[in-house]
Backbone as numpy.savetxt, mean C-alpha at the origin, in Angstrom:
# Nx Ny Nz CAx CAy CAz Cx Cy Cz
70.68 -41.73 -14.44 69.52 -41.49 -15.22 69.97 -41.11 -16.62
69.37 -41.76 -17.53 69.77 -41.50 -18.90 68.88 -40.42 -19.52
69.25 -40.06 -20.72 68.56 -38.97 -21.40 67.12 -39.33 -21.71
66.89 -40.55 -21.98 65.52 -41.00 -22.31 64.63 -40.87 -21.09
65.10 -41.31 -19.94 64.32 -41.20 -18.70 64.08 -39.72 -18.36
65.06 -38.94 -18.56 64.94 -37.50 -18.28 63.89 -36.88 -19.19
63.87 -37.30 -20.47 62.85 -36.77 -21.40 61.44 -37.20 -20.95
61.33 -38.46 -20.52 60.01 -38.93 -20.08 59.55 -38.18 -18.82
60.46 -37.93 -17.92 60.11 -37.20 -16.69 59.74 -35.76 -17.05
60.53 -35.19 -17.96 60.22 -33.82 -18.40 58.85 -33.78 -19.06
58.55 -34.75 -19.90 57.26 -34.83 -20.60 56.12 -35.03 -19.59
56.34 -35.85 -18.58 55.32 -36.09 -17.56 55.04 -34.79 -16.78
56.10 -34.06 -16.43 55.92 -32.78 -15.72 55.20 -31.77 -16.60
55.52 -31.74 -17.89 54.83 -30.83 -18.80 53.34 -31.15 -18.88
53.00 -32.48 -18.96 51.58 -32.87 -18.97 50.90 -32.50 -17.67
51.62 -32.72 -16.56 51.08 -32.39 -15.25 50.85 -30.87 -15.16
51.82 -30.10 -15.62 51.69 -28.64 -15.60 50.51 -28.20 -16.47
50.35 -28.87 -17.63 49.26 -28.54 -18.53 47.89 -28.87 -17.89
47.81 -30.02 -17.22 46.57 -30.42 -16.53 46.26 -29.45 -15.41
47.29 -29.07 -14.63 47.09 -28.12 -13.54 46.65 -26.77 -14.09
47.27 -26.33 -15.17 46.92 -25.05 -15.79 45.48 -25.10 -16.30
45.08 -26.19 -16.95 43.70 -26.35 -17.43 42.72 -26.33 -16.26
43.10 -26.96 -15.16 42.23 -26.97 -13.97 42.04 -25.56 -13.44
43.12 -24.81 -13.36 43.03 -23.43 -12.89 42.18 -22.57 -13.82
42.38 -22.75 -15.12 41.60 -21.99 -16.10 40.10 -22.32 -15.96
39.81 -23.60 -15.78 38.42 -24.02 -15.59 37.85 -23.42 -14.31
38.65 -23.42 -13.25 38.20 -22.85 -11.99 37.96 -21.34 -12.12
38.86 -20.64 -12.81 38.71 -19.20 -13.01 37.47 -18.92 -13.86
37.26 -19.68 -14.93 36.07 -19.50 -15.76 34.80 -19.77 -14.94
34.82 -20.81 -14.11 33.68 -21.13 -13.25 33.40 -20.01 -12.27
34.46 -19.45 -11.70 34.29 -18.34 -10.73 33.72 -17.11 -11.44
34.21 -16.84 -12.64 33.70 -15.69 -13.40 32.24 -15.91 -13.77
31.93 -17.12 -14.17 30.55 -17.45 -14.51 29.64 -17.32 -13.29
30.12 -17.79 -12.13 29.34 -17.68 -10.91 29.15 -16.22 -10.53
30.18 -15.41 -10.73 30.08 -13.99 -10.41 29.04 -13.31 -11.31
29.04 -13.65 -12.58 28.04 -13.10 -13.50 26.63 -13.53 -13.10
26.48 -14.79 -12.72 25.18 -15.30 -12.29 24.72 -14.57 -11.03
25.62 -14.37 -10.08 25.29 -13.64 -8.86 24.90 -12.20 -9.17
25.60 -11.59 -10.11 25.29 -10.22 -10.50 23.89 -10.15 -11.10
23.55 -11.08 -12.02 22.20 -11.11 -12.61 21.15 -11.34 -11.55
21.43 -12.25 -10.63 20.49 -12.53 -9.54 20.26 -11.29 -8.70
21.33 -10.59 -8.36 21.20 -9.37 -7.57 20.42 -8.31 -8.32
20.67 -8.17 -9.61 19.93 -7.20 -10.42 18.45 -7.56 -10.46
18.13 -8.85 -10.61 16.73 -9.30 -10.64 16.05 -9.02 -9.31
16.76 -9.27 -8.22 16.19 -9.02 -6.89 15.88 -7.54 -6.73
16.83 -6.69 -7.12 16.64 -5.24 -6.99 15.47 -4.79 -7.87
15.43 -5.26 -9.13 14.35 -4.87 -10.02 12.99 -5.35 -9.50
12.94 -6.59 -9.01 11.68 -7.12 -8.48 11.25 -6.35 -7.24
12.21 -6.00 -6.40 11.89 -5.23 -5.20 11.35 -3.85 -5.58
11.96 -3.23 -6.59 11.49 -1.92 -7.04 10.07 -2.03 -7.59
9.80 -3.07 -8.37 8.45 -3.29 -8.90 7.46 -3.53 -7.77
7.88 -4.29 -6.79 7.02 -4.57 -5.64 6.70 -3.28 -4.89
7.70 -2.44 -4.68 7.48 -1.17 -3.99 6.54 -0.27 -4.80
6.71 -0.27 -6.11 5.84 0.54 -6.96 4.40 0.04 -6.88
4.21 -1.26 -6.96 2.85 -1.83 -6.86 2.25 -1.54 -5.50
3.06 -1.66 -4.47 2.58 -1.40 -3.11 2.17 0.07 -2.97
2.93 0.98 -3.56 2.59 2.40 -3.50 1.29 2.67 -4.25
1.10 2.02 -5.40 -0.14 2.20 -6.15 -1.34 1.68 -5.37
-1.18 0.54 -4.72 -2.26 -0.03 -3.91 -2.58 0.91 -2.74
-1.54 1.39 -2.08 -1.75 2.30 -0.94 -2.43 3.58 -1.39
-2.03 4.10 -2.53 -2.65 5.32 -3.06 -4.11 5.08 -3.37
-4.43 3.95 -3.98 -5.82 3.61 -4.30 -6.64 3.47 -3.03
-6.08 2.79 -2.02 -6.80 2.63 -0.75 -7.03 3.98 -0.08
-6.04 4.84 -0.12 -6.19 6.17 0.49 -7.29 6.96 -0.22
-7.30 6.89 -1.53 -8.32 7.60 -2.31 -9.70 7.07 -1.99
-9.84 5.75 -1.91 -11.13 5.16 -1.58 -11.56 5.54 -0.17
-10.62 5.54 0.75 -10.92 5.91 2.13 -11.40 7.35 2.20
-10.72 8.25 1.49 -11.13 9.65 1.47 -12.51 9.81 0.84
-12.78 9.06 -0.22 -14.12 9.10 -0.85 -15.18 8.64 0.14
-14.90 7.55 0.86 -15.87 7.04 1.85 -16.10 8.06 2.97
-15.03 8.69 3.42 -15.17 9.71 4.47 -16.00 10.88 3.97
-15.78 11.29 2.74 -16.55 12.40 2.17 -18.03 12.03 2.06
-18.31 10.80 1.64 -19.70 10.35 1.55 -20.35 10.32 2.93
-19.63 9.80 3.91 -20.18 9.73 5.27 -20.42 11.15 5.81
-19.52 12.06 5.56 -19.69 13.43 6.02 -20.94 14.05 5.39
-21.14 13.78 4.10 -22.33 14.30 3.41 -23.60 13.70 4.03
-23.60 12.39 4.29 -24.77 11.76 4.91 -25.02 12.32 6.31
-23.96 12.53 7.07 -24.10 13.10 8.41 -24.66 14.52 8.35
-24.17 15.28 7.39 -24.66 16.66 7.22 -26.14 16.64 6.89
-26.53 15.76 5.96 -27.95 15.66 5.60 -28.80 15.21 6.77
-28.31 14.25 7.55 -29.05 13.78 8.73 -29.18 14.88 9.76
-28.11 15.62 9.98 -28.15 16.73 10.93 -29.12 17.80 10.47
-29.14 18.06 9.18 -30.07 19.05 8.63 -31.51 18.59 8.82
-31.78 17.31 8.57 -33.12 16.77 8.79 -33.51 16.86 10.26
-32.58 16.49 11.13 -32.85 16.55 12.57 -33.10 17.99 13.00
-32.34 18.92 12.47 -32.53 20.33 12.81 -33.89 20.81 12.33
-34.27 20.43 11.11 -35.59 20.82 10.60 -36.71 20.23 11.46
-36.54 18.97 11.84 -37.54 18.33 12.70 -37.65 19.02 14.04
-36.50 19.37 14.63 -36.50 20.07 15.91 -37.16 21.45 15.76
-36.86 22.15 14.66 -37.45 23.47 14.42 -38.96 23.37 14.25
-39.39 22.34 13.51 -40.83 22.13 13.33 -41.51 21.84 14.66
-40.87 20.99 15.48 -41.44 20.68 16.80 -41.50 21.93 17.66
-40.44 22.75 17.62 -40.43 23.98 18.41 -41.51 24.94 17.92
-41.66 25.06 16.60 -42.71 25.92 16.05 -44.09 25.41 16.47
-44.25 24.10 16.47 -45.53 23.52 16.93 -45.77 23.83 18.39
-44.73 23.74 19.19 -44.86 24.05 20.60 -45.24 25.51 20.79
-44.55 26.41 20.07 -44.88 27.84 20.16 -46.30 28.10 19.66
-46.67 27.40 18.60 -48.03 27.56 18.07 -49.07 27.12 19.09
-48.79 26.02 19.79 -49.75 25.55 20.80 -49.83 26.53 21.95
-48.70 27.12 22.34 -48.71 28.14 23.40 -49.53 29.35 22.95
-49.31 29.74 21.69 -50.05 30.87 21.16 -51.56 30.58 21.13
-51.91 29.37 20.72 -53.33 28.98 20.68 -53.90 28.94 22.09
-53.13 28.41 23.02 -53.59 28.34 24.40 -53.79 29.74 24.96
-52.84 30.64 24.65 -52.96 32.02 25.11 -54.18 32.68 24.50
-54.44 32.46 23.23 -55.62 33.02 22.57 -56.90 32.49 23.20
-56.92 31.20 23.51 -58.09 30.63 24.16 -58.32 31.25 25.53
-57.24 31.43 26.29 -57.37 32.06 27.59 -57.84 33.50 27.46
-57.32 34.18 26.46 -57.69 35.58 26.23 -59.17 35.67 25.86
-59.60 34.75 25.04 -60.99 34.74 24.59 -61.91 34.44 25.77
-61.52 33.49 26.60 -62.34 33.14 27.76 -62.37 34.28 28.77
-61.27 34.97 28.93 -61.19 36.07 29.87 -62.00 37.26 29.34
-61.93 37.51 28.07 -62.66 38.65 27.45 -64.13 38.31 27.26
-64.45 37.09 27.19 -65.83 36.67 26.95 -66.33 35.94 28.18
-66.74 36.66 29.24 -67.10 36.01 30.49 -68.39 35.18 30.38
-69.15 35.33 29.40 -70.40 34.58 29.33 -70.23 33.20 28.76
-69.11 32.87 28.31 -68.93 31.59 27.69 -68.77 30.51 28.69
């Protein structure tokens, strides 16, 4: 092998080494880029999940507040209904007692007034 052939072989190996080195550099840059993309994706997922949890908590809080308001309104209506029912029962009982009193007075009058 002469010096010229040796130089060509050496030059071919240098080009091959350069191409291999460029390929590795490209692969490393691609891996770094992919890692950065994955990191951004993970951050976005975490941020979106946090926002979703916050929105869900706000919705749950609003629903709980509305439910408590509805329960309070129903309790007030039930109280008013019970009060009305109690008044009606008291009125009916007073009427019953009044009728007994009237009946007793009529009996007393008839007993005291034998000519009637």
